[in-house]
N, C-alpha and C positions, 0 to 999 in steps of 0.2 A: 494586555487588555486593549481592545479596540476603542478608539476615541470617537467622538461624535462625527468627526470628519472622515472616518474610515467606514465605508459601507461595502456590502457585498454587491457584486455585479448584478444589475437588474436583469432578470430573465423572464420570458424570452426576449431576444434582442430585436430591435428594429432593423429594417432592411439595410439602412446605411451603416449600421454598426456591424452587421454581418459582412458587408463588403469590405469594411476596414480590416476585419479579422482575416478575410481571404488574402488581402494584400500583405498583412503581417506574416501569414503562413508562407507566402511566396518568398519573403525576405528571410524567414527562418531557414527555408531550404537552401537559399543562396549562401547563407552564412554557415551552413553545415551544423545547424543547431542540434541535430541528433547526436553529435559528438559530446554535447554537454553531459550526457549520461555517464561519461567516463570520469567526470570531476566529482570528488567527494565534497560533502559539506565541510565548512570550516570547523576545526576542532581545537583541542588543547593538547598539552603534552601527555595527558592521560590516555589519549587516543593513539599513541605511538604503536601499541600492539596491533592496531587495525591496519597500519600502513603497508605491511607486507601483503595482506590480502587485497588492499586497494590497488597497489601497484600491479599485482598479478592480474587483477580484473581489468585494469586500464590497458595493459599490454595485450590482453586477449579480447578486448572489445566488450567487456561485461558492464553491468550496471553498478555505478558507484554513487549516484546522485543522492541517495538517502543514507549514505554512510559517512562517518566523520573521519577527518584526517588532521594530523598535526601540521601537515605541509600542503594544505589545499591550494594556496596560491601557486605552488610549483606546477600543479596540473594545469591550471588556467594559463600560466605563462607558456608552457610547452604547446598547448593547443592553439594559442594565439599566433604561433608561427605559421600555421597552415590555415587558420580561420581567425583573422584579426578582430572581427566583431564579436567573437564568441564569448570572451570574458564579460563584456558588458551585458550581453543578452542573458548570460548565466546569472549574473547578479540581479538583474531586473526581473526576470520571469521564473527563476527557480528559487533563488534565495529570498526574493521579495525585498531587496534592499532599495533604499532611496538613492537615485543616481542623478547627478547634476543635469539640469535641463539641456544645456548646450551639448553635452555628450550624447544624450538620448536623441535629440533632434539631428545631431551630426550623423548618427547611424541609421535611424529610422526615416529621417527626412522631416521637415517641419510640417508638411501636409499630412502625412500618415500619423505623426505624433498628435497633431491637432484633432484628427478624426477619432483616434483612440481615446483621447481625453474627452471628447464630446460623447463617446459611446460609454464611458465609465470604465473602460478597460485599464486606462491609466488615470491617475489622480495626482493633483499637486500636493506636495508636502513641503515642510519648512525649508528643506535644503535641495529640492529638486522634484523629480517625478518618481512615482512608484506604481507598481502594477497591483490591480485588485485580483488578478488571477495568477495561478501557477500553470506553466506550460510544461508538460512532461512528454518526453520522446520515447516511443516504444514500437519496435518492429516496423519502422518506416512511417509511423504516423505521429501527429502531435495532438495532445489531449489537454483540454482546459479543465481546471478545477479552481477552487478558491485559494487565494494566497494564504500561506500558513499563519500569518500574523492575525488573521481573522477567525481563527479556530474557536474562539469563545462564543461566536454567534451560533445560536441553536440550529440554524439552517445550513451551517458550514458543510461544504462538500469536499471530501478529503481523498487524496491519492497517496498511498504509502508504499514503502518498499515491498510489502507482501504482495501488492497487486502485480508487481513485475514477476515475482516468483511463481504465483498462481498462473499467470498467463503463459509463462514458459512451460510449466509442467502440463498445462491443459493442451498446449500446441503439440507437445510430445505425444500425449495420449491420443489426440486426433490423428497425427501422422502414423502412429503405430497401428491404428485400425485399418489403414490402407484404403479407406473410402471416406468421403465427406458425409458427416452426420449432422443430426439436429442437436443443437446445444442450448442449454438454459443457463444464464448467469443470474443467480438469485442474490438479491441485495446488490445490484449492479453499480450503485453509486453513479459517478459520472460516465460510466460505460467504457472505461479504458480496457478492461479485460475482454469484454464482449467484442469490442471493435478490433482489438489486436489479434484475436484468434479467428475472426470472421473469414479470412482468406482460406483457412483450412476446413471450414464447415460449409454445409449446404444451406443452413438456416440457423440464425442465432436469435434467441429471445432474451431480453434483459428485463428484470422486474425489480422494483424498489417501492417502498411505501411512501417515500419522501418525494413530493412533486418537483422540488428543485433539482433533485438528482436526475429525474427524467428529463427536465429541461436541459441540463448540461449534457446528458447522454445524447439527446436529439441534436443539440448544437454540434457536438463532436462528430456525430454521424454525418451531418451535412458538410462540415469543414473537411472531413477526410474522404468524403464521397464514397461511403460504403453502402451497398445496395441490399445486402442480404441480412440486415439486422433490424429488429423492431424492439421498441421499449414500451412497457406498460406499467401503470401504477398498480401495485398489488401488495397485499399483506402476505409476504413470502409466496406461496403457490396458489393463493386463493383465486386470482384472476388469470391464471396460466392454464392452458389446456393441453392435453396430450402427454405423450411420453417422449423421452429424450435419450440420445446415445451418449451424451455427456452432460453432466450437471456441474457447474462451477459455483462455488460459494466462498467468498472471502469474508468469513463470518465475523460478527461483533465478538470481540474476545476480551471482555473486561470483567474484573471482579471488584465490587464495591465493598470496602471495608465497613462492616456493620457498626464499628465504633466511631468512625469519623465520617461515614457516608461520602468518602472520596475514593474514586477509582484508583486502585493501586497497581493495576497491571496494564490493561488497555482500555478500550471503550466500555460499553455496558453489555455484558453477556449473561446477566442473571446470576443465579446462585451457583453453588458448588464451584467456587473460585472462577466464576465466569464461563464455565463449560456447559451450563444448563442449556442455554440457547443454542450453542454450537451443536450439541447432541440432538436437540429438537429438530434443527434444520436437516441434519444428516438422516434422521429417521424418516422425515417427510420425503427427502430426496430419493430414498430407496424405493418408495412407492411409485415414483414417476420414471424410473429407469426402464429402458427396454432390456430384453433378456441378457444381452452381453454389454450393457451400458456401464459407464464408470462415473465416479465422482472425484473431482479435484477440489480440495477445500483448504483455505487458510485457517489454522487453528492456533490456540495458545493456551498455556496453563503453567502453573508453578511446579517446581521441583520441591517436594516435601519429604524430609527424612531420606533423601537419596533416591526417591521414586518420582518418576514423571507422572504427575496426577492425571494428565490427559489419557494415558494408557488405561488407568483404572476406569475413567469415565467412559471410554470407548467400549471396554469390556462389559460394563453394566448396561450400556445402551444397545450395543449391536451383537452381543454374544448369541442371540437367537437367530441371527442371519448368517447365511453361508457366504461370507465375504472375507477378503484379505485386505487389511489396512496397512499400507506402507507409509510410515511416518518419516519425513525428512526434516531433521533439525535445521532451521535456517539461521537463527541468531538468538543470543541469550542476553539477558539484561539483569541488572540489579539497581534498584532505585534507592540510593542512599537517603534521600530526603524522606522516604517513607519506610525507613528501616525499622522503626518502632512497630508498625503494623506487620512488617515481614516477620520480625522476631515473635510477635504475639501469635501469629498463625504458623510459625515454624517454616516459613518459606525461605529456601536457600537462594533461589534465583527464579526468574521466569523465562520461558522458552517459547519462541514462535516457530511453528511447524508448517509445512505444506504436506497435506495428506492425499494419498491416492487410494481409492476404495474400488475394488473390482470383485466380481463374482468369483467364488472359489468352492472347493469341495467341503471346506469347513472354515469356521471362524479362526482368524489368525491376525496377530499384530506384529509387524516387524519394524525396527527403527534403525535409521542410518542418518548420515549427515548430507544435507543438500550440497554443501560446500565445506569440506573438512577444514580447509585453511581459514575460511571466514569464521566458522564456529570456534575453532581454536583461538583465533584472534579475539573474539568476543569474550571467551572464557578468561583469557589473560587480562582483558580490559577490566573485568568486574572483580578481580581479585582484591585490588586495593580498596574500593568502596566497601566490600564485604568485610575486610579486615578492620577498617576504620569503624564501621558500624558495630562490630563485635567489641572493639576496645572501648568505645564510648557509650555503649548501651547495656553493658552487663551481659551475663551468660544467656544464651538462647534457651528457652524451655525445651525439654525433651518432648518429642512429638511423634506420633505414629500416623503415617499417611492414611487418610480415609480410604476405605476400600482395600487397603493393603494389609 
């Protein structure tokens, strides 16, 4: 929980605060901050199954910054050999840790540190300085969002690992077209996906109903000097005009347990285990696609009685459309702390997907893994929590998957 001294960065920024961030970005480039994406989050021994995938991704230049590792300090130590300031920047601007003030000023300089403090980008804590923002690196750009420790604030602007996966697949979809197209990012948040794919598009429009998201997106646009992107405050498609060659949607993917009113999967996605809003967005998106347009979406849902519930939801929602849905499993989770709700609903695990929807001769759903090694690692990681939950909570009720 955030204390009274912890506040979200005030947006929009004053000119002097913007100038301080420009200087910070220049320092991040000099320190090769983009390599911070290779470093996993600190984890525990239970995260050992993930380390094979983390190491493989680090060696291939992939994204690890939202994954856990039992040996995270090892990655920082290796990277510090070629980029000495990187471990401190990683702790400050990605992990959101408090860092001793002399260390921060030694790297950033006392002048820049002071200006960032005055701007609210840094704040004083009991043992040093900490950042009010998280800085993510993707496709050559740096993108601001709120520090993760502030996520209890209702206006919190979030960047998660699915943003990286959706941006990657959306770029592939644009490259495959062989021409630059018009793109819409629905529910754009801080604009990281829209801005990351902008070089491959002729025009990108981002929409979000939360004004703070649009403020962040506009700031990220200015800091990264992107010219072909605009952002609008909109309730999904309401304030957006025209049709698009590609529609991107990293959808809200949560299910609220009706017995506890606590989200047990992800954010808030409405009924039907959090898939209701996801399906609503996809249905609207199909009405805004040009003839050969595509949709790339981040989705999530539970596995119930061995069936991926998202597949049943897609069939109910899109079966009347001539489209092919390619579902890529990205990662799997099992939340032991909410195992009682999982057992009550018959949930075996939850899965995060990246979906690609294209026009086809008939409706079809196919499923594969976005990264087989990563998915296998996550499946191994959740075996022990599932076993403990079963041993401590009694037998799980027999359940038939809805729609199955």
